[in-house]
Structure formats: structure tokens, C-alpha cells
N, C-alpha and C positions, 0 to 999 in steps of 0.2 A: 424551139418554140414554133409550133405550126400555125397558130392563129395570130400572125403579126398584123397589126392595124396601124392606121395613121396616128392613132392616139397613144399606142403603147410601144411603137418602134424605138423610141428613144430609150425607154427603160429596158427593152430587150437588148439593145446595143450594150448598155452598161452592164447588163447581166452576163453578157458574153465575155467581158473582160476578166482576166485571170486574177484570182485572189493573191497570187504571188508577184504581180507586177509592181513596178516602182510606184510608191504612193503619189509622188508628184506627177508622174505620167498618167496615173489614174485620174487625178484631179483635172489636169489640163485637157486630156482627151475627152473626159466626160463632159466638161464644160463646153469644149469646142463643138461636140456633136449636139449637145443640148441646144446651143444657140443656132447651130446650122439647121437643125430640124425645126426649131421654132420659127426661124426666118422663112423656111419653105412653107410652113403652115400659115403664118401670118400673111404672107403675100400671095398665097395660093399659086405658087410657082408653076409655070407651065412647062411642058416638054421643050418648046422652042426656046424659052428663057434658060432652061437648064442646059440645053445644047450650046447656047451662046456663051454661058459661063465656062463650059468645058473647052470650047474653042478659044476663049481668052487664055486659059491656062496653057493649052497646046501652043498657042501663038507665042506666049512668053518663052516657053521651052525651046521653040524653034529658033529664036534669035538670041537666046542666052549664050554668052561666050565669056572668055577671059576678060574681054574689054567692054562687054555689054551685059549689064546685070539687070535684066528687065523685071525680074521678080522683086529685087530690092527697090527698083523704081516704082513698081506698083504699090509696094508697102509705103513708100514715101508719099505718093500723091493721094493715097487713101487715108493718110494721117496716122497709120499704125506705127510707123517708125518713130514719129515725134511723140506719140502717146506713150510708147514704151520708154523713151528717153525721160519723159516727164514723170512717169511712175517711179523711176529710180534715181532721179536727181535729188541731191541734198540741198535743203534750204540754206545751209550755212556755207555752201560752196558755189562756184561758178556753174551756171546751168549747162547741162549737156544739150547737144543738138545733133541733127542727123549726120551720120557718117557719109551717106550718099554712095552712089555706085562707081565713083571714079578714083578712089584712093589707090595709089600704087605703093606696095610695100617695098622696103629695102632702099629708101631714098638715101642719097649720098650725104656725108657729113657736111654741115654748114656751121662755120665758126660764128660765135657771137659777134654781131656786127657785119656778117657776111652778106653777099648780094645774090638775089635770085632774078633780078631784072635782066641782067646781061645785055644782049644786043637788041632786045625788044623795045619798040617805041612806046610812048605814053608817059604820063607824069610819074616821077619817082615818088614812092611812098616809103617813108621810114616808120616802121612799126616797132615799138618797144614796150617793155613792161616788166613786172616782177612776178614770179611764181611764188605764192605764199601758202602757208597753212591757214587754218581757220582762226588762229590767234594773231595773224598778221606777220608771222616770222617767215623770212625767205627760206625756200627749200633748196638746199645746195644739191647740185648734180641732177636736177630734174631734167627730163628729156622732152623735147618739143618737136613733134612731127608736123611740118607745115606744108600745105599745098593750096593751089588756087588755079583759076583759069588763066589762059593767056589773054592778051587784049582782043583777040577775035572771039572770045567767049567760049573757047573750047579747052578742055583739059588735055593733058598730054596723051592720055589713053584713047582720046577721040580723034586725034589729029596727027596724020602721018608727017606733017611738016615740022612737028616738034620732037625733041629728043625724048626718050622714055621717061626721064626724070625732070623734064622741064617744069619749072615752078614747083619743085618739090625739094625739101631740105629737112635734115634731121639734126637738131641742135641740142647740145648739152650745156646747161647753164653752169656758172661758177658758184662759189660760196655765197655770193650776194643774191642768187636767184634771178638775176636780171637777164632778159633776152633782148636782142635787137637784130633787125635785119632790114635790108632794103629790097624792094620789089617794085613792080608796076602797079598802079591803081587798079584793083579788080573791077570788072564790069558785070552788069546784070546779064543773064543769059537764059535761054530756054532749055528745059530738060528735053531729052529725045522724045519726039512726038510722032515719029513715023512708024510706030509699032502698036501693039495692043494697048499700051498705056495711053498713047495719044488718042486712041479711039474712045477710051473712057473719058478723057478730058473733053473731047468734042461732044460726047453724048450728054455730059453734065453742063455744057456751056462754059467750061473753064479754060483759062489761058495756061500756057506752059512756063511762064516766066518765074525766075528766081531773082531776088535782090542780090547785088554784088556782095561778096564776102570772102573772108580768109578762113580756111579750115585749120583746126589745131587738134592734135591728139597729145595729151600731156600725161606723162608717167613719172613716178618716183617711188622708190621702195618704201613700203609701209603706208602708201596712200592709194586711194581709189583712182584708177585711171579715168581721164576725162576726154570724151570726144565732143567737140563743140565747134561752133562757127561764130564769127563776129561780123557785124553789119554796120555800114555807115548810116547815120541818122537821116541823111537827105536822099536816100535811094527811093526812086518812084515805086518800087514794088515791096517796100518794107512792110506794108500793111496788107499785102495780098500774095505772100509767098506760096507758091503752088505746092510746096512740101511741108508747110506749117513749121518751119524751123526757127522763126524769130522769137526771142525772149527779151523782155525789157532790159535785163542786165547784160545782154550781148550786143546792145546797140552802142556804137562808139561815134566819135566826132573827128573828122579830118580837119586839121588846121594847116592852111597854106602859109608857108614861110619863105623869105627870100633866100637865095642861094648862099648869101653871106652867113646865114645862121646854121648851115649844115654842120653838124658836130664833127670833131676830130675822132680818130680811132676806129673808123668804120671802113669797110672795103671801098666805098665810093668817096671817101673824104678827099677833097681837093679836086674832084672831077665833076661836081655838080655845079652847073653854070646857070641854071634856070630855077625859078621857084619850085619848091617841092612840097609834098604833103607830109604831115607828121601826125601820128596817133599814138597815144599811150593807153594800153589795155592790160590791166593786172589780172592774174588768174589765181583763183583760190582752190586748192585741193583739200578734200576731206580725208582724214585717216581711215584706214580700212577697219 
């Protein structure tokens, strides 16, 4: 095509795509370029603005590493990660929420009732619940991958002072579908803002704070895997999460209880001497 113009360039691009290409790839790429070109036309994008966008992408690539996923973080703060989650959540199951850039694969086994708090200070939190199907039946043998920040607001992958799998555990529930573990009360924290994503937040007048939460990935044969987070109802950033991860059904309540009420059969049983926090959060998985 010799006579490419600002009005026909989108159609020209689509015409260049092979007739033999994957149909889904054709749909996605065609729509992506349509919206990208429409964006440039609608805003009358300047060369300087275009170069700024390219520099943003180059900046993300420059600091991207095994422990720093700046492109994922960009997707998170722009709301794309949460939008994709919501597009594919099932109404009859627990809502999904963002994976985030700090998950570490290969977490060590954690027994039902096990402890992740270890030597760290802060209030003991006992989290428990049942993993169920959409009919309310427990799912035997479901796998629960758990992670969170330390009391300093950093994940293990961000903090040289922590072990690789600090505050990470992989639990397999029994026939009753019940999970339980102890940890330290999570804290609110800021997403990394010293890179290109931080520049976007600054430009938009936005803060980098996330409400405190626990991360879960829940899997069971025959069921759709769930990536989600759960948040305490009294967190100051619950209504202004910078990555848009909060859903109504993911909000929980911590209940303070005296040490005398700490249950038996857990790793910390008999060693809790101060008031602790307890929360029950059930998880519903949908069949594939």
C-alpha cells in the first residue's frame, strides 16, 4: 500500500495480517492496533509524548529482573490486571484478585495448622477457613499457596534480610477442606515507586499504597484455579488500593481474642501468651 494516510493506516495494518494466522491472534492484534491508533488520533499524540511513552517502556525493561517485575506493576497500577481478573471471575465463586509481582514459586510445604510467623514480631494472626465447591461441599486435597509481606512491609523477594520463602507456604487440605495457619498481622505497604511506574503515579497525583492483605492461590483437580487476596475491613487504604484489587467478598474481619482461647492442635498451641487475632475466610472454587 503506497498511499498510507492517518485515516486508513489501521485498515492497512489489518490487511497486512496473514489469512493463515491464528484467529484469536487476529482478533486481539487487530483490536489492539485499532485502539492504539484511535488513541493517537483522538489525543493528537505529539512526537514528544510518543517518545515519553517509548522511554517508559525502555525504563521498565531496564529494571525488569527476576525479583522486580516492572511491567506487571505497570499493568497493576493502570488497572489492567484487575480488569482481566474481573472479566474472568465467576459470580458463584470467590472473586479473583491480582497476583502481583512478588509471588515466589516453589514455596515449602506448610502443614494444616502450621506457622509462618516464626521469629518475627507483631500480633499473631490465626487464619482459617474451608475450601468448598459452589454447592458448599468441602474440596478434599485442595492446594493453598499462601504469601504476604513481613512486618516491615516488604516481601521476601524485596528484602535481603528475609529468607527466600519467608512468609510463604504451600498447604494441602484434608478431606474436610479446612485450612488453618498462623502468621503475623499483615501491614499496608507501598508498591515500588522508584522506577517508571512511580513516575506515572506521580504524574497522575496518585499514592502508591496498598491495603494489608493475604495472598492465596487455590488449586484442586477439576476446578478452576483461583488467584486472590483477602483484606481486613478496617484498613485505611481499603477504598483506595493503588492496584484496584479489593472486592466486596474479599473483605474480612479480624477478631481479637485472649490467649486462653487459642485453639489446640496448631503449631503455636501452648505458646501464645498474649491476645491474638483470628479470622475465618471460606473459599469457593468453581468447576472447570
